[in-house]
GUDOPA-99076 format. One record per atom (N, C-alpha, C): residue number from 1; y negated, x negated, z negated. Coordinates in Angstrom, 3 decimals. Layout:
- NUM, Y, X, Z
...
END
This chain:
- 1, 1.158, -0.852, 0.000
- 1, 0.000, 0.000, 0.000
- 1, -1.222, -0.899, 0.000
- 2, -2.178, -0.574, 0.875
- 2, -3.373, -1.397, 0.989
- 2, -4.610, -0.594, 0.623
- 3, -4.789, -0.341, -0.628
- 3, -6.001, 0.332, -1.079
- 3, -7.078, -0.719, -1.235
- 4, -8.284, -0.406, -0.784
- 4, -9.374, -1.372, -0.867
- 4, -9.724, -1.709, -2.313
- 5, -9.574, -0.766, -3.192
- 5, -9.882, -1.000, -4.606
- 5, -8.686, -0.550, -5.442
- 6, -7.629, -1.400, -5.559
- 6, -6.443, -0.969, -6.298
- 6, -6.736, -0.630, -7.746
- 7, -7.806, -1.158, -8.290
- 7, -8.162, -0.854, -9.667
- 7, -8.632, 0.581, -9.801
- 8, -8.993, 1.218, -8.670
- 8, -9.482, 2.594, -8.721
- 8, -8.428, 3.529, -9.294
- 9, -7.157, 3.312, -8.929
- 9, -6.084, 4.157, -9.455
- 9, -5.962, 3.982, -10.957
- 10, -6.005, 2.732, -11.425
- 10, -5.891, 2.475, -12.860
- 10, -7.039, 3.142, -13.619
- 11, -8.242, 3.023, -13.095
- 11, -9.396, 3.647, -13.739
- 11, -9.219, 5.164, -13.759
- 12, -8.743, 5.708, -12.638
- 12, -8.526, 7.154, -12.549
- 12, -7.524, 7.611, -13.599
- 13, -6.394, 6.887, -13.736
- 13, -5.385, 7.264, -14.721
- 13, -5.937, 7.211, -16.134
- 14, -6.728, 6.179, -16.435
- 14, -7.313, 6.054, -17.773
- 14, -8.267, 7.213, -18.025
- 15, -9.106, 7.529, -17.041
- 15, -10.046, 8.628, -17.204
- 15, -9.321, 9.954, -17.364
- 16, -8.232, 10.135, -16.576
- 16, -7.468, 11.369, -16.677
- 16, -6.816, 11.486, -18.043
- 17, -6.317, 10.381, -18.567
- 17, -5.658, 10.413, -19.879
- 17, -6.656, 10.811, -20.962
- 18, -7.919, 10.453, -20.756
- 18, -8.947, 10.785, -21.732
- 18, -9.524, 12.179, -21.559
- 19, -9.029, 12.915, -20.578
- 19, -9.560, 14.246, -20.306
- 19, -9.127, 15.274, -21.329
- 20, -8.255, 14.902, -22.240
- 20, -7.791, 15.845, -23.236
- 20, -6.871, 16.880, -22.616
- 21, -6.962, 18.111, -23.085
- 21, -6.011, 19.122, -22.643
- 21, -6.335, 19.734, -21.271
- 22, -7.391, 19.295, -20.586
- 22, -7.746, 19.872, -19.301
- 22, -6.905, 19.246, -18.189
- 23, -6.262, 20.079, -17.351
- 23, -5.509, 19.525, -16.226
- 23, -6.464, 18.885, -15.213
- 24, -5.985, 17.847, -14.546
- 24, -6.791, 17.158, -13.537
- 24, -5.885, 16.651, -12.434
- 25, -6.463, 16.515, -11.236
- 25, -5.717, 15.961, -10.108
- 25, -6.669, 15.148, -9.253
- 26, -6.210, 13.948, -8.867
- 26, -6.999, 13.051, -8.026
- 26, -6.088, 12.507, -6.945
- 27, -6.568, 12.496, -5.692
- 27, -5.816, 11.911, -4.589
- 27, -6.688, 10.855, -3.922
- 28, -6.080, 9.701, -3.663
- 28, -6.753, 8.593, -2.985
- 28, -5.931, 8.251, -1.751
- 29, -6.612, 7.980, -0.618
- 29, -5.895, 7.585, 0.586
- 29, -6.340, 6.191, 0.995
- 30, -5.330, 5.318, 1.256
- 30, -5.598, 3.954, 1.661
- 30, -5.778, 3.829, 3.156
- 31, -6.266, 2.696, 3.613
- 31, -6.514, 2.461, 5.035
- 31, -5.233, 2.451, 5.863
- 32, -4.081, 2.215, 5.232
- 32, -2.805, 2.221, 5.967
- 32, -2.146, 3.596, 5.962
- 33, -2.820, 4.614, 5.432
- 33, -2.265, 5.960, 5.396
- 33, -1.551, 6.299, 4.101
- 34, -1.411, 5.349, 3.215
- 34, -0.771, 5.613, 1.931
- 34, -1.636, 6.556, 1.109
- 35, -0.997, 7.559, 0.524
- 35, -1.716, 8.449, -0.382
- 35, -1.166, 8.273, -1.795
- 36, -2.056, 8.314, -2.752
- 36, -1.689, 8.237, -4.163
- 36, -2.313, 9.448, -4.839
- 37, -1.465, 10.246, -5.488
- 37, -1.932, 11.432, -6.196
- 37, -1.559, 11.309, -7.664
- 38, -2.527, 11.512, -8.531
- 38, -2.312, 11.499, -9.982
- 38, -2.681, 12.862, -10.530
- 39, -1.823, 13.369, -11.420
- 39, -2.056, 14.681, -12.024
- 39, -1.843, 14.577, -13.530
- 40, -2.622, 15.349, -14.273
- 40, -2.360, 15.508, -15.704
- 40, -2.333, 17.005, -15.998
- 41, -1.568, 17.389, -17.009
- 41, -1.462, 18.809, -17.352
- 41, -2.117, 19.090, -18.698
- 42, -1.988, 20.318, -19.156
- 42, -2.602, 20.730, -20.426
- 42, -2.064, 19.977, -21.637
- 43, -0.858, 19.418, -21.522
- 43, -0.237, 18.703, -22.646
- 43, -0.530, 17.213, -22.646
- 44, -1.272, 16.726, -21.653
- 44, -1.553, 15.298, -21.573
- 44, -0.495, 14.518, -20.821
- 45, 0.482, 15.198, -20.233
- 45, 1.492, 14.514, -19.422
- 45, 0.859, 14.107, -18.097
- 46, 1.240, 12.931, -17.602
- 46, 0.655, 12.402, -16.371
- 46, 1.761, 12.105, -15.369
- 47, 1.523, 12.465, -14.093
- 47, 2.433, 12.087, -13.012
- 47, 1.628, 11.393, -11.925
- 48, 2.277, 10.483, -11.219
- 48, 1.649, 9.779, -10.114
- 48, 2.665, 9.717, -8.992
- 49, 2.214, 10.017, -7.772
- 49, 3.082, 9.926, -6.609
- 49, 2.351, 9.146, -5.530
- 50, 3.085, 8.221, -4.915
- 50, 2.546, 7.409, -3.829
- 50, 3.483, 7.526, -2.637
- 51, 2.924, 7.836, -1.465
- 51, 3.700, 7.913, -0.231
- 51, 3.001, 7.091, 0.835
- 52, 3.780, 6.255, 1.527
- 52, 3.191, 5.458, 2.591
- 52, 4.246, 4.786, 3.433
- 53, 3.815, 3.943, 4.357
- 53, 4.739, 3.272, 5.266
- 53, 5.769, 2.384, 4.556
- 54, 5.438, 1.894, 3.380
- 54, 6.349, 1.011, 2.656
- 54, 7.348, 1.762, 1.780
- 55, 7.150, 3.088, 1.640
- 55, 8.071, 3.873, 0.825
- 55, 7.346, 4.852, -0.068
- 56, 8.067, 5.270, -1.103
- 56, 7.562, 6.300, -1.999
- 56, 7.778, 5.874, -3.446
- 57, 6.819, 6.208, -4.300
- 57, 6.926, 5.939, -5.739
- 57, 6.530, 7.186, -6.500
- 58, 7.322, 7.522, -7.519
- 58, 7.004, 8.630, -8.415
- 58, 7.063, 8.102, -9.845
- 59, 6.013, 8.350, -10.609
- 59, 5.963, 7.934, -12.011
- 59, 5.541, 9.148, -12.828
- 60, 6.248, 9.376, -13.936
- 60, 5.843, 10.467, -14.822
- 60, 5.848, 9.981, -16.260
- 61, 4.910, 10.506, -17.024
- 61, 4.770, 10.155, -18.432
- 61, 4.720, 11.448, -19.228
- 62, 5.600, 11.548, -20.222
- 62, 5.651, 12.763, -21.032
- 62, 6.176, 12.423, -22.422
- 63, 5.455, 12.796, -23.442
- 63, 5.886, 12.615, -24.833
- 63, 6.320, 11.185, -25.147
- 64, 5.605, 10.203, -24.645
- 64, 5.932, 8.805, -24.926
- 64, 7.024, 8.229, -24.051
- 65, 7.536, 8.999, -23.101
- 65, 8.567, 8.532, -22.185
- 65, 7.954, 8.342, -20.799
- 66, 8.398, 7.301, -20.103
- 66, 7.937, 7.041, -18.745
- 66, 9.151, 6.888, -17.846
- 67, 9.133, 7.562, -16.695
- 67, 10.187, 7.423, -15.704
- 67, 9.529, 7.072, -14.381
- 68, 10.094, 6.070, -13.702
- 68, 9.572, 5.654, -12.398
- 68, 10.727, 5.553, -11.406
- 69, 10.492, 6.074, -10.203
- 69, 11.477, 5.984, -9.137
- 69, 10.762, 5.503, -7.882
- 70, 11.305, 4.465, -7.260
- 70, 10.745, 3.980, -6.005
- 70, 11.833, 4.011, -4.940
- 71, 11.439, 4.358, -3.733
- 71, 12.328, 4.327, -2.584
- 71, 11.600, 3.555, -1.500
- 72, 12.209, 2.449, -1.040
- 72, 11.542, 1.650, -0.019
- 72, 11.757, 2.258, 1.372
- 73, 11.163, 1.637, 2.378
- 73, 11.232, 2.155, 3.744
- 73, 12.660, 2.205, 4.279
- 74, 13.571, 1.418, 3.703
- 74, 14.971, 1.415, 4.139
- 74, 15.818, 2.429, 3.389
- 75, 15.223, 3.136, 2.415
- 75, 15.948, 4.147, 1.658
- 75, 16.583, 3.645, 0.375
- 76, 16.346, 2.379, -0.008
- 76, 16.879, 1.846, -1.264
- 76, 16.059, 2.383, -2.432
- 77, 16.748, 2.932, -3.427
- 77, 16.074, 3.559, -4.561
- 77, 16.306, 2.761, -5.841
- 78, 15.234, 2.594, -6.594
- 78, 15.285, 1.967, -7.913
- 78, 14.663, 2.942, -8.901
- 79, 15.337, 3.124, -10.043
- 79, 14.846, 4.027, -11.070
- 79, 14.757, 3.281, -12.393
- 80, 13.680, 3.515, -13.119
- 80, 13.524, 2.911, -14.445
- 80, 13.040, 3.979, -15.416
- 81, 13.558, 3.940, -16.624
- 81, 13.147, 4.868, -17.680
- 81, 12.834, 4.064, -18.936
- 82, 11.757, 4.428, -19.595
- 82, 11.348, 3.758, -20.827
- 82, 11.046, 4.829, -21.863
- 83, 11.556, 4.634, -23.068
- 83, 11.241, 5.559, -24.146
- 83, 12.466, 6.203, -24.741
- 84, 12.259, 7.330, -25.370
- 84, 13.319, 7.992, -26.117
- 84, 14.363, 8.678, -25.249
- 85, 14.087, 8.890, -23.949
- 85, 15.046, 9.604, -23.128
- 85, 16.214, 8.721, -22.695
- 86, 16.186, 7.429, -22.981
- 86, 17.274, 6.529, -22.622
- 86, 18.464, 6.804, -23.546
- 87, 19.626, 7.041, -22.961
- 87, 20.850, 7.346, -23.711
- 87, 21.501, 6.031, -24.162
- 88, 21.269, 5.658, -25.420
- 88, 21.765, 4.381, -25.929
- 88, 23.277, 4.332, -26.047
- 89, 23.961, 5.475, -25.978
- 89, 25.425, 5.455, -26.011
- 89, 25.994, 4.805, -24.748
- 90, 25.206, 4.711, -23.686
- 90, 25.637, 4.071, -22.446
- 90, 25.479, 2.553, -22.494
- 91, 24.892, 2.047, -23.559
- 91, 24.623, 0.612, -23.675
- 91, 25.895, -0.221, -23.644
- 92, 26.956, 0.270, -24.278
- 92, 28.215, -0.476, -24.305
- 92, 28.286, -1.498, -25.421
- 93, 27.275, -1.541, -26.258
- 93, 27.222, -2.434, -27.418
- 93, 26.889, -1.564, -28.617
- 94, 27.603, -1.772, -29.717
- 94, 27.319, -0.994, -30.930
- 94, 25.922, -1.315, -31.445
- 95, 25.235, -0.279, -31.881
- 95, 23.975, -0.501, -32.560
- 95, 24.298, -0.928, -33.985
- 96, 23.582, -1.910, -34.484
- 96, 23.842, -2.426, -35.822
- 96, 23.724, -1.290, -36.838
- 97, 24.717, -1.151, -37.735
- 97, 24.698, -0.062, -38.718
- 97, 23.408, -0.052, -39.548
- 98, 22.794, 1.116, -39.621
- 98, 21.570, 1.270, -40.404
- 98, 20.311, 0.861, -39.668
- 99, 20.426, 0.298, -38.475
- 99, 19.237, -0.106, -37.722
- 99, 18.624, 1.117, -37.039
- 100, 17.356, 0.999, -36.683
- 100, 16.666, 2.076, -35.983
- 100, 15.949, 1.515, -34.757
- 101, 16.000, 2.242, -33.639
- 101, 15.286, 1.779, -32.437
- 101, 13.779, 1.784, -32.667
- 102, 13.112, 0.726, -32.202
- 102, 11.649, 0.705, -32.249
- 102, 11.145, 1.700, -31.202
- 103, 10.114, 2.427, -31.555
- 103, 9.548, 3.453, -30.681
- 103, 9.153, 2.853, -29.335
- 104, 9.613, 3.464, -28.252
- 104, 9.208, 3.067, -26.909
- 104, 9.829, 1.795, -26.378
- 105, 10.898, 1.276, -27.021
- 105, 11.473, 0.016, -26.557
- 105, 12.792, 0.181, -25.819
- 106, 13.253, 1.400, -25.647
- 106, 14.499, 1.620, -24.912
- 106, 14.189, 1.673, -23.422
- 107, 14.931, 0.881, -22.637
- 107, 14.684, 0.767, -21.201
- 107, 16.002, 0.866, -20.451
- 108, 15.989, 1.586, -19.330
- 108, 17.154, 1.645, -18.439
- 108, 16.648, 1.560, -17.018
- 109, 17.291, 0.719, -16.209
- 109, 16.907, 0.576, -14.800
- 109, 18.152, 0.527, -13.931
- 110, 18.101, 1.222, -12.804
- 110, 19.187, 1.230, -11.833
- 110, 18.603, 0.907, -10.465
- 111, 19.288, 0.031, -9.726
- 111, 18.861, -0.327, -8.378
- 111, 20.103, -0.580, -7.533
- 112, 19.940, -0.772, -6.238
- 112, 21.099, -1.097, -5.409
- 112, 21.794, -2.391, -5.850
- 113, 21.071, -3.285, -6.505
- 113, 21.636, -4.571, -6.940
- 113, 22.412, -4.478, -8.247
- 114, 22.155, -3.448, -9.046
- 114, 22.843, -3.323, -10.323
- 114, 22.070, -2.461, -11.290
- 115, 22.404, -2.613, -12.562
- 115, 21.735, -1.817, -13.587
- 115, 21.513, -2.657, -14.833
- 116, 20.568, -2.221, -15.645
- 116, 20.318, -2.913, -16.911
- 116, 19.824, -1.899, -17.938
- 117, 20.122, -2.210, -19.188
- 117, 19.636, -1.423, -20.315
- 117, 19.197, -2.391, -21.404
- 118, 18.202, -1.976, -22.164
- 118, 17.742, -2.809, -23.266
- 118, 17.141, -1.928, -24.352
- 119, 17.219, -2.425, -25.569
- 119, 16.621, -1.743, -26.714
- 119, 16.261, -2.789, -27.762
- 120, 15.250, -2.495, -28.545
- 120, 14.893, -3.332, -29.694
- 120, 15.079, -2.479, -30.938
- 121, 15.805, -3.016, -31.912
- 121, 16.111, -2.315, -33.151
- 121, 15.458, -3.014, -34.331
- 122, 15.179, -2.269, -35.377
- 122, 14.729, -2.830, -36.653
- 122, 15.854, -2.687, -37.665
- 123, 16.045, -3.720, -38.474
- 123, 17.021, -3.673, -39.552
- 123, 16.408, -4.298, -40.797
- 124, 16.794, -3.784, -41.949
- 124, 16.325, -4.365, -43.212
- 124, 17.247, -5.491, -43.673
- 125, 18.356, -5.714, -42.941
- 125, 19.297, -6.765, -43.316
- 125, 18.828, -8.143, -42.859
- 126, 19.401, -9.153, -43.484
- 126, 19.128, -10.550, -43.164
- 126, 19.658, -10.877, -41.758
- 127, 18.955, -11.728, -40.981
- 127, 19.416, -12.084, -39.637
- 127, 20.837, -12.661, -39.606
- 128, 21.228, -13.411, -40.632
- 128, 22.574, -13.995, -40.666
- 128, 23.639, -12.902, -40.720
- 129, 23.410, -11.868, -41.515
- 129, 24.362, -10.761, -41.622
- 129, 24.486, -10.022, -40.284
- 130, 23.364, -9.799, -39.607
- 130, 23.364, -9.127, -38.310
- 130, 24.070, -9.998, -37.268
- 131, 23.768, -11.286, -37.251
- 131, 24.410, -12.206, -36.311
- 131, 25.915, -12.222, -36.524
- 132, 26.346, -12.281, -37.774
- 132, 27.787, -12.276, -38.076
- 132, 28.457, -10.984, -37.593
- 133, 27.761, -9.854, -37.711
- 133, 28.293, -8.581, -37.227
- 133, 28.566, -8.653, -35.725
- 134, 27.592, -9.125, -34.946
- 134, 27.764, -9.178, -33.493
- 134, 28.740, -10.276, -33.068
- 135, 28.811, -11.371, -33.816
- 135, 29.822, -12.397, -33.518
- 135, 31.220, -11.816, -33.678
- 136, 31.438, -11.066, -34.738
- 136, 32.742, -10.476, -35.010
- 136, 33.075, -9.370, -34.003
- 137, 32.095, -8.544, -33.682
- 137, 32.332, -7.386, -32.827
- 137, 32.467, -7.758, -31.352
- 138, 31.662, -8.694, -30.868
- 138, 31.600, -8.972, -29.428
- 138, 32.253, -10.284, -28.987
- 139, 32.521, -11.175, -29.927
- 139, 33.095, -12.483, -29.584
- 139, 32.293, -13.148, -28.456
- 140, 31.010, -13.444, -28.686
- 140, 30.163, -13.998, -27.623
- 140, 30.655, -15.359, -27.139
- 141, 30.401, -15.634, -25.871
- 141, 30.749, -16.925, -25.293
- 141, 29.767, -18.003, -25.725
- 142, 28.525, -17.617, -25.958
- 142, 27.474, -18.560, -26.326
- 142, 26.703, -18.035, -27.530
- 143, 26.450, -18.920, -28.489
- 143, 25.637, -18.565, -29.652
- 143, 24.708, -19.725, -29.958
- 144, 23.429, -19.418, -30.061
- 144, 22.434, -20.405, -30.464
- 144, 21.815, -19.892, -31.749
- 145, 21.971, -20.660, -32.825
- 145, 21.440, -20.261, -34.121
- 145, 20.235, -21.129, -34.460
- 146, 19.170, -20.486, -34.942
- 146, 17.965, -21.194, -35.362
- 146, 17.664, -20.799, -36.800
- 147, 16.711, -21.452, -37.441
- 147, 16.359, -21.064, -38.815
- 147, 15.819, -19.631, -38.921
- 148, 15.334, -19.071, -37.822
- 148, 14.750, -17.733, -37.876
- 148, 15.588, -16.668, -37.166
- 149, 16.798, -17.003, -36.725
- 149, 17.619, -15.997, -36.060
- 149, 18.673, -16.606, -35.158
- 150, 19.019, -15.866, -34.101
- 150, 20.080, -16.323, -33.206
- 150, 19.981, -15.620, -31.856
- 151, 20.612, -16.229, -30.846
- 151, 20.780, -15.632, -29.529
- 151, 22.263, -15.695, -29.206
- 152, 22.847, -14.551, -28.858
- 152, 24.270, -14.477, -28.513
- 152, 24.379, -13.925, -27.095
- 153, 25.327, -14.441, -26.317
- 153, 25.517, -13.914, -24.970
- 153, 26.986, -13.987, -24.594
- 154, 27.370, -13.116, -23.667
- 154, 28.752, -13.098, -23.215
- 154, 28.991, -11.950, -22.264
- 155, 30.278, -11.637, -22.066
- 155, 30.672, -10.591, -21.124
- 155, 31.289, -9.413, -21.852
- 156, 31.008, -8.232, -21.327
- 156, 31.629, -7.000, -21.790
- 156, 32.653, -6.577, -20.743
- 157, 33.188, -5.394, -20.888
- 157, 34.101, -4.864, -19.880
- 157, 33.355, -4.510, -18.591
- 158, 34.113, -4.304, -17.521
- 158, 33.579, -3.840, -16.236
- 158, 32.482, -4.736, -15.670
- 159, 32.535, -6.021, -15.957
- 159, 31.593, -6.963, -15.373
- 159, 30.201, -6.966, -15.965
- 160, 30.003, -6.277, -17.064
- 160, 28.685, -6.261, -17.696
- 160, 28.514, -7.496, -18.575
- 161, 27.290, -7.989, -18.652
- 161, 26.949, -9.138, -19.494
- 161, 25.932, -8.680, -20.543
- 162, 25.968, -9.340, -21.705
- 162, 25.028, -8.978, -22.764
- 162, 24.289, -10.203, -23.271
- 163, 23.099, -9.948, -23.783
- 163, 22.319, -10.939, -24.534
- 163, 21.770, -10.204, -25.747
- 164, 21.986, -10.788, -26.913
- 164, 21.468, -10.212, -28.154
- 164, 20.619, -11.268, -28.843
- 165, 19.400, -10.890, -29.199
- 165, 18.535, -11.792, -29.958
- 165, 18.303, -11.175, -31.335
- 166, 18.412, -11.992, -32.342
- 166, 18.181, -11.560, -33.722
- 166, 17.050, -12.444, -34.253
- 167, 15.970, -11.815, -34.703
- 167, 14.786, -12.561, -35.131
- 167, 14.349, -12.098, -36.508
- 168, 14.151, -13.056, -37.401
- 168, 13.703, -12.754, -38.761
- 168, 12.319, -12.126, -38.723
- 169, 12.169, -11.067, -39.504
- 169, 10.884, -10.387, -39.671
- 169, 10.527, -10.434, -41.155
- 170, 9.339, -9.957, -41.512
- 170, 8.925, -9.943, -42.918
- 170, 9.917, -9.198, -43.803
- 171, 10.390, -8.053, -43.317
- 171, 11.344, -7.250, -44.088
- 171, 12.578, -7.023, -43.231
- 172, 13.466, -8.002, -43.196
- 172, 14.697, -7.858, -42.418
- 172, 14.626, -8.610, -41.110
- 173, 15.005, -7.904, -40.013
- 173, 15.009, -8.582, -38.722
- 173, 14.850, -7.588, -37.581
- 174, 14.559, -8.145, -36.423
- 174, 14.462, -7.410, -35.176
- 174, 15.681, -7.790, -34.334
- 175, 16.291, -6.807, -33.660
- 175, 17.488, -7.044, -32.853
- 175, 17.195, -6.583, -31.435
- 176, 17.219, -7.491, -30.484
- 176, 17.040, -7.145, -29.079
- 176, 18.390, -7.157, -28.389
- 177, 18.737, -6.062, -27.721
- 177, 20.023, -5.979, -27.018
- 177, 19.741, -5.695, -25.546
- 178, 20.274, -6.533, -24.662
- 178, 20.163, -6.338, -23.214
- 178, 21.555, -6.371, -22.615
- 179, 21.827, -5.425, -21.721
- 179, 23.102, -5.383, -21.008
- 179, 22.785, -5.263, -19.521
- 180, 23.430, -6.123, -18.729
- 180, 23.168, -6.166, -17.292
- 180, 24.489, -6.059, -16.545
- 181, 24.481, -5.291, -15.458
- 181, 25.645, -5.219, -14.585
- 181, 25.154, -5.386, -13.148
- 182, 25.692, -6.391, -12.458
- 182, 25.353, -6.609, -11.054
- 182, 26.386, -5.902, -10.187
- 183, 25.892, -5.212, -9.174
- 183, 26.806, -4.602, -8.211
- 183, 27.325, -5.673, -7.279
- 184, 28.548, -5.498, -6.864
- 184, 29.156, -6.522, -5.979
- 184, 28.723, -6.350, -4.563
END
C-alpha cells in the first residue's frame, strides 16, 4: 500500500479511539488504489480493513482482544490473535500450577509456513521451583540457568518446538511459554 502519509491512518485510529461512545468511520484511498477503512462502534470497538493490489488486511479490536488477518495477492492467509480469546489449552504445554496469564499477553498466529502460540504467566513461586517443574514435565533438550531464572527448549509431539523462559520478579517469577510448529 502506498499512502502518501501512512501516519494518517495511525492518527485517525487514535482520534477514533478517543471519540468515546460515538460511532465513527473513516476511509482513505492511496495513489495505488488501496483503500483503508477504519470504524468504531458505540462500545469503543475498532475495526480496520485494507484492500489493494497487494492483498487484503482485516484488524479488529474488542474488549482488549485484537485479531488480524492478512491475505496476500497470491491468496496466502496469515491470522494472528492477541488477548484473552486465545485458547491456551491448544498450547500443548501445561501452565504452571497456580500461575495466571498476564493480561493481553496471549498470542496465536497461523500462516502457510506454520503456527505459533505464546503466553506470559505470573507465579508467586521461586524461579527454581518453576524451572524444576518444566524440567520434570517436558524433559527439555537445552537448559540455560542464570542467577535470575532459566531458559528451557526442546521438542514436543507432532513436530512442535517449545521455549520457556523463567525470570525472577519482585514477588515470584514471570514465565514465558512459546510453542512453534513449522509446516513441511
